[in-house]
N, CA, C and O atoms as a Tinker XYZ file with bonds, in Angstrom:
   252  protein
     1  N      7.322000   12.241000   -1.549000    73     2
     2  CA     7.886000   13.394000   -2.185000    64     1     3
     3  C      8.701000   13.906000   -1.077000    63     2     4     5
     4  O      8.247000   13.771000    0.059000    81     3
     5  N      9.777000   14.444000   -1.234000    73     3     6
     6  CA    10.482000   14.842000   -0.235000    64     5     7
     7  C     10.328000   16.538000    0.145000    63     6     8     9
     8  O     10.186000   17.376000   -0.744000    81     7
     9  N     10.366000   16.785000    1.188000    73     7    10
    10  CA     9.823000   17.964000    2.059000    64     9    11
    11  C     11.033000   18.741000    1.522000    63    10    12    13
    12  O     12.034000   18.268000    0.984000    81    11
    13  N     10.744000   20.023000    1.774000    73    11    14
    14  CA    11.542000   21.263000    1.109000    64    13    15
    15  C     12.140000   21.808000    2.411000    63    14    16    17
    16  O     12.974000   22.700000    2.253000    81    15
    17  N     11.829000   21.382000    3.848000    73    15    18
    18  CA    12.179000   21.609000    4.866000    64    17    19
    19  C     13.262000   20.762000    4.905000    63    18    20    21
    20  O     13.210000   19.753000    4.202000    81    19
    21  N     14.702000   21.066000    5.915000    73    19    22
    22  CA    15.482000   20.365000    5.764000    64    21    23
    23  C     15.409000   19.555000    7.222000    63    22    24    25
    24  O     16.145000   18.614000    7.517000    81    23
    25  N     14.400000   20.100000    8.043000    73    23    26
    26  CA    14.165000   19.380000    9.321000    64    25    27
    27  C     13.350000   18.212000    9.528000    63    26    28    29
    28  O     13.417000   17.352000   10.406000    81    27
    29  N     12.287000   18.393000    8.198000    73    27    30
    30  CA    11.527000   16.841000    7.813000    64    29    31
    31  C     12.084000   16.214000    7.259000    63    30    32    33
    32  O     11.436000   15.189000    7.047000    81    31
    33  N     13.455000   16.176000    6.629000    73    31    34
    34  CA    13.645000   15.190000    5.738000    64    33    35
    35  C     14.438000   13.974000    6.371000    63    34    36    37
    36  O     15.593000   14.210000    6.726000    81    35
    37  N     14.088000   13.085000    6.495000    73    35    38
    38  CA    14.951000   11.964000    7.584000    64    37    39
    39  C     16.021000   10.960000    6.712000    63    38    40    41
    40  O     17.011000   10.384000    7.164000    81    39
    41  N     15.550000   10.941000    5.447000    73    39    42
    42  CA    16.115000    9.860000    4.590000    64    41    43
    43  C     17.801000   10.580000    4.189000    63    42    44    45
    44  O     18.012000   11.723000    3.783000    81    43
    45  N     18.581000    9.752000    4.396000    73    43    46
    46  CA    20.193000   10.168000    4.002000    64    45    47
    47  C     20.449000   10.735000    2.674000    63    46    48    49
    48  O     20.902000   11.829000    2.338000    81    47
    49  N     19.993000    9.584000    1.915000    73    47    50
    50  CA    19.856000    9.675000    0.543000    64    49    51
    51  C     19.351000   11.287000   -0.060000    63    50    52    53
    52  O     20.069000   12.133000   -0.591000    81    51
    53  N     17.862000   11.355000    0.233000    73    51    54
    54  CA    17.087000   12.135000    0.274000    64    53    55
    55  C     17.705000   13.918000    0.558000    63    54    56    57
    56  O     17.455000   14.867000   -0.185000    81    55
    57  N     18.539000   13.961000    1.833000    73    55    58
    58  CA    18.983000   15.038000    2.264000    64    57    59
    59  C     20.331000   15.233000    1.043000    63    58    60    61
    60  O     20.447000   16.302000    0.443000    81    59
    61  N     21.107000   14.285000    0.840000    73    59    62
    62  CA    22.144000   14.271000    0.298000    64    61    63
    63  C     21.879000   14.767000   -1.350000    63    62    64    65
    64  O     22.577000   15.486000   -2.066000    81    63
    65  N     20.849000   14.217000   -1.570000    73    63    66
    66  CA    20.181000   14.752000   -3.136000    64    65    67
    67  C     19.852000   16.560000   -2.874000    63    66    68    69
    68  O     20.195000   17.467000   -3.632000    81    67
    69  N     19.212000   16.666000   -1.775000    73    67    70
    70  CA    18.580000   18.101000   -1.642000    64    69    71
    71  C     19.954000   19.307000   -1.550000    63    70    72    73
    72  O     20.041000   20.466000   -1.957000    81    71
    73  N     20.733000   18.577000   -0.960000    73    71    74
    74  CA    22.291000   19.474000   -0.659000    64    73    75
    75  C     22.814000   19.654000   -2.196000    63    74    76    77
    76  O     23.227000   20.724000   -2.644000    81    75
    77  N     22.742000   18.609000   -2.825000    73    75    78
    78  CA    23.159000   18.537000   -4.187000    64    77    79
    79  C     22.886000   19.739000   -4.879000    63    78    80    81
    80  O     23.619000   20.663000   -5.233000    81    79
    81  N     21.484000   19.495000   -5.013000    73    79    82
    82  CA    20.543000   20.343000   -5.892000    64    81    83
    83  C     20.416000   21.822000   -5.622000    63    82    84    85
    84  O     20.277000   22.664000   -6.509000    81    83
    85  N     20.477000   22.086000   -4.268000    73    83    86
    86  CA    20.546000   23.394000   -4.220000    64    85    87
    87  C     22.333000   23.981000   -4.433000    63    86    88    89
    88  O     22.784000   24.949000   -5.045000    81    87
    89  N     22.796000   23.237000   -3.878000    73    87    90
    90  CA    24.549000   23.899000   -4.290000    64    89    91
    91  C     24.480000   24.160000   -6.099000    63    90    92    93
    92  O     24.939000   25.167000   -6.640000    81    91
    93  N     23.897000   23.169000   -6.736000    73    91    94
    94  CA    23.901000   23.533000   -8.469000    64    93    95
    95  C     22.879000   24.636000   -8.665000    63    94    96    97
    96  O     23.085000   25.378000   -9.626000    81    95
    97  N     21.949000   24.838000   -8.011000    73    95    98
    98  CA    21.526000   26.025000   -8.425000    64    97    99
    99  C     22.096000   27.247000   -8.100000    63    98   100   101
   100  O     22.120000   28.146000   -8.941000    81    99
   101  N     22.534000   27.387000   -7.045000    73    99   102
   102  CA    23.285000   28.556000   -6.722000    64   101   103
   103  C     24.577000   28.688000   -7.422000    63   102   104   105
   104  O     25.161000   29.757000   -7.244000    81   103
   105  N     25.113000   27.848000   -8.150000    73   103   106
   106  CA    26.073000   27.889000   -8.725000    64   105   107
   107  C     25.307000   28.265000  -10.496000    63   106   108   109
   108  O     26.102000   28.561000  -11.388000    81   107
   109  N     24.301000   28.229000  -10.710000    73   107   110
   110  CA    23.614000   28.334000  -11.978000    64   109   111
   111  C     23.219000   29.887000  -11.748000    63   110   112   113
   112  O     23.575000   30.642000  -12.652000    81   111
   113  N     22.644000   30.366000  -10.833000    73   111   114
   114  CA    22.260000   31.972000  -10.612000    64   113   115
   115  C     23.366000   32.372000  -10.788000    63   114   116   117
   116  O     23.478000   33.187000  -11.703000    81   115
   117  N     24.682000   31.976000   -9.987000    73   115   118
   118  CA    26.140000   32.958000   -9.883000    64   117   119
   119  C     26.323000   33.236000  -11.390000    63   118   120   121
   120  O     26.691000   34.336000  -11.802000    81   119
   121  N     26.025000   32.096000  -12.265000    73   119   122
   122  CA    26.411000   32.172000  -14.067000    64   121   123
   123  C     25.684000   32.970000  -14.641000    63   122   124   125
   124  O     26.151000   33.891000  -15.311000    81   123
   125  N     24.179000   32.733000  -14.460000    73   123   126
   126  CA    23.453000   33.725000  -14.991000    64   125   127
   127  C     23.430000   35.177000  -15.139000    63   126   128   129
   128  O     23.389000   35.962000  -16.086000    81   127
   129  N     23.471000   35.258000  -13.819000    73   127   130
   130  CA    23.953000   36.929000  -13.558000    64   129   131
   131  C     25.273000   37.592000  -14.346000    63   130   132   133
   132  O     25.536000   38.790000  -14.451000    81   131
   133  N     25.890000   36.650000  -14.775000    73   131   134
   134  CA    27.134000   37.707000  -15.398000    64   133   135
   135  C     26.889000   37.221000  -16.969000    63   134   136   137
   136  O     27.708000   37.560000  -17.823000    81   135
   137  N     25.937000   36.557000  -17.258000    73   135   138
   138  CA    25.590000   36.488000  -18.813000    64   137   139
   139  C     25.142000   37.703000  -19.315000    63   138   140   141
   140  O     24.322000   38.279000  -18.599000    81   139
   141  N     25.463000   38.256000  -20.369000    73   139   142
   142  CA    24.932000   39.409000  -21.523000    64   141   143
   143  C     23.315000   38.925000  -21.593000    63   142   144   145
   144  O     22.807000   37.855000  -21.930000    81   143
   145  N     22.796000   40.071000  -21.168000    73   143   146
   146  CA    20.996000   40.339000  -21.125000    64   145   147
   147  C     20.535000   39.548000  -20.048000    63   146   148   149
   148  O     19.396000   39.088000  -20.135000    81   147
   149  N     21.127000   39.341000  -19.184000    73   147   150
   150  CA    20.266000   38.714000  -18.052000    64   149   151
   151  C     19.563000   39.539000  -17.469000    63   150   152   153
   152  O     20.145000   40.621000  -17.386000    81   151
   153  N     18.374000   39.531000  -16.934000    73   151   154
   154  CA    17.549000   40.294000  -16.324000    64   153   155
   155  C     17.701000   40.187000  -14.859000    63   154   156   157
   156  O     17.030000   40.878000  -14.093000    81   155
   157  N     18.675000   39.232000  -14.421000    73   155   158
   158  CA    18.934000   39.151000  -12.737000    64   157   159
   159  C     20.180000   39.897000  -12.429000    63   158   160   161
   160  O     21.182000   39.542000  -13.049000    81   159
   161  N     20.322000   41.147000  -11.334000    73   159   162
   162  CA    21.426000   41.495000  -11.217000    64   161   163
   163  C     22.566000   40.407000  -10.418000    63   162   164   165
   164  O     22.304000   39.621000   -9.507000    81   163
   165  N     23.663000   40.605000  -10.964000    73   163   166
   166  CA    24.581000   39.849000   -9.953000    64   165   167
   167  C     24.442000   40.002000   -8.075000    63   166   168   169
   168  O     24.832000   39.077000   -7.363000    81   167
   169  N     23.822000   41.334000   -7.458000    73   167   170
   170  CA    23.569000   41.263000   -6.423000    64   169   171
   171  C     22.660000   40.300000   -5.783000    63   170   172   173
   172  O     22.845000   39.471000   -4.892000    81   171
   173  N     21.342000   40.723000   -6.667000    73   171   174
   174  CA    20.341000   39.409000   -6.534000    64   173   175
   175  C     20.626000   38.045000   -6.534000    63   174   176   177
   176  O     20.148000   37.165000   -5.819000    81   175
   177  N     21.752000   37.943000   -7.730000    73   175   178
   178  CA    21.815000   36.811000   -7.692000    64   177   179
   179  C     22.833000   36.164000   -6.541000    63   178   180   181
   180  O     22.738000   35.016000   -6.108000    81   179
   181  N     23.593000   36.918000   -6.236000    73   179   182
   182  CA    24.499000   36.507000   -4.905000    64   181   183
   183  C     23.552000   36.147000   -3.613000    63   182   184   185
   184  O     23.679000   35.190000   -2.849000    81   183
   185  N     22.466000   37.291000   -3.587000    73   183   186
   186  CA    21.602000   36.798000   -2.529000    64   185   187
   187  C     20.910000   35.456000   -2.623000    63   186   188   189
   188  O     20.967000   34.677000   -1.671000    81   187
   189  N     20.299000   35.174000   -3.666000    73   187   190
   190  CA    19.375000   34.071000   -3.780000    64   189   191
   191  C     20.621000   32.688000   -3.753000    63   190   192   193
   192  O     20.367000   31.693000   -3.075000    81   191
   193  N     21.899000   32.778000   -4.532000    73   191   194
   194  CA    22.632000   31.897000   -4.333000    64   193   195
   195  C     23.099000   31.444000   -2.833000    63   194   196   197
   196  O     23.432000   30.272000   -2.659000    81   195
   197  N     23.123000   32.400000   -1.721000    73   195   198
   198  CA    23.613000   32.100000   -0.601000    64   197   199
   199  C     22.169000   31.654000    0.295000    63   198   200   201
   200  O     22.167000   30.938000    1.296000    81   199
   201  N     21.121000   32.202000   -0.275000    73   199   202
   202  CA    20.059000   31.571000    0.260000    64   201   203
   203  C     20.199000   29.637000   -0.215000    63   202   204   205
   204  O     19.932000   28.754000    0.601000    81   203
   205  N     20.540000   29.429000   -1.282000    73   203   206
   206  CA    20.233000   27.963000   -1.781000    64   205   207
   207  C     21.660000   27.302000   -0.937000    63   206   208   209
   208  O     21.595000   26.157000   -0.489000    81   207
   209  N     22.959000   28.155000   -0.772000    73   207   210
   210  CA    23.722000   27.570000   -0.108000    64   209   211
   211  C     23.587000   27.106000    1.518000    63   210   212   213
   212  O     23.957000   26.233000    2.304000    81   211
   213  N     23.008000   27.993000    1.455000    73   211   214
   214  CA    22.842000   27.994000    3.211000    64   213   215
   215  C     21.384000   26.647000    3.593000    63   214   216   217
   216  O     21.380000   25.878000    4.554000    81   215
   217  N     20.432000   26.737000    2.622000    73   215   218
   218  CA    19.512000   25.632000    2.578000    64   217   219
   219  C     20.228000   24.100000    2.152000    63   218   220   221
   220  O     19.739000   23.022000    2.488000    81   219
   221  N     21.667000   24.282000    1.228000    73   219   222
   222  CA    22.420000   23.201000    1.358000    64   221   223
   223  C     23.280000   22.496000    2.585000    63   222   224   225
   224  O     23.598000   21.319000    2.754000    81   223
   225  N     23.602000   24.027000    3.603000    73   223   226
   226  CA    24.225000   23.141000    4.784000    64   225   227
   227  C     23.048000   22.860000    5.650000    63   226   228   229
   228  O     23.238000   22.007000    6.517000    81   227
   229  N     22.064000   23.317000    5.599000    73   227   230
   230  CA    20.922000   22.753000    6.452000    64   229   231
   231  C     20.723000   21.406000    6.001000    63   230   232   233
   232  O     20.701000   20.486000    6.819000    81   231
   233  N     20.563000   21.189000    4.650000    73   231   234
   234  CA    20.412000   19.659000    4.833000    64   233   235
   235  C     21.670000   18.558000    4.759000    63   234   236   237
   236  O     21.625000   17.329000    4.690000    81   235
   237  N     22.623000   19.324000    4.791000    73   235   238
   238  CA    24.051000   18.668000    4.884000    64   237   239
   239  C     24.351000   18.147000    6.568000    63   238   240   241
   240  O     24.966000   17.202000    7.061000    81   239
   241  N     23.614000   19.234000    7.089000    73   239   242
   242  CA    23.829000   19.301000    8.785000    64   241   243
   243  C     22.585000   18.300000    9.417000    63   242   244   245
   244  O     22.886000   17.585000   10.372000    81   243
   245  N     21.841000   18.276000    9.129000    73   243   246
   246  CA    20.774000   17.480000    9.505000    64   245   247
   247  C     20.248000   18.201000   10.554000    63   246   248   249
   248  O     20.005000   17.490000   11.529000    81   247
   249  N     19.958000   19.515000   10.706000    73   247   250
   250  CA    19.280000   20.679000   11.394000    64   249   251
   251  C     17.788000   20.391000   10.981000    63   250   252
   252  O     16.888000   21.142000   11.357000    81   251
């Protein structure tokens, strides 16, 4: 099982997979906020999406 902490993941394939998944989730969150009837506000979606983009950067950088 892969760690959710970027600094604990040594497998390059696992790091890339995590990076892609975090970027995908960020995009989905941004899209969800624009849908009619969505309970997530655009501001909240932006904050959470930025958190996932930051995690994606950390997985890519190998920090």
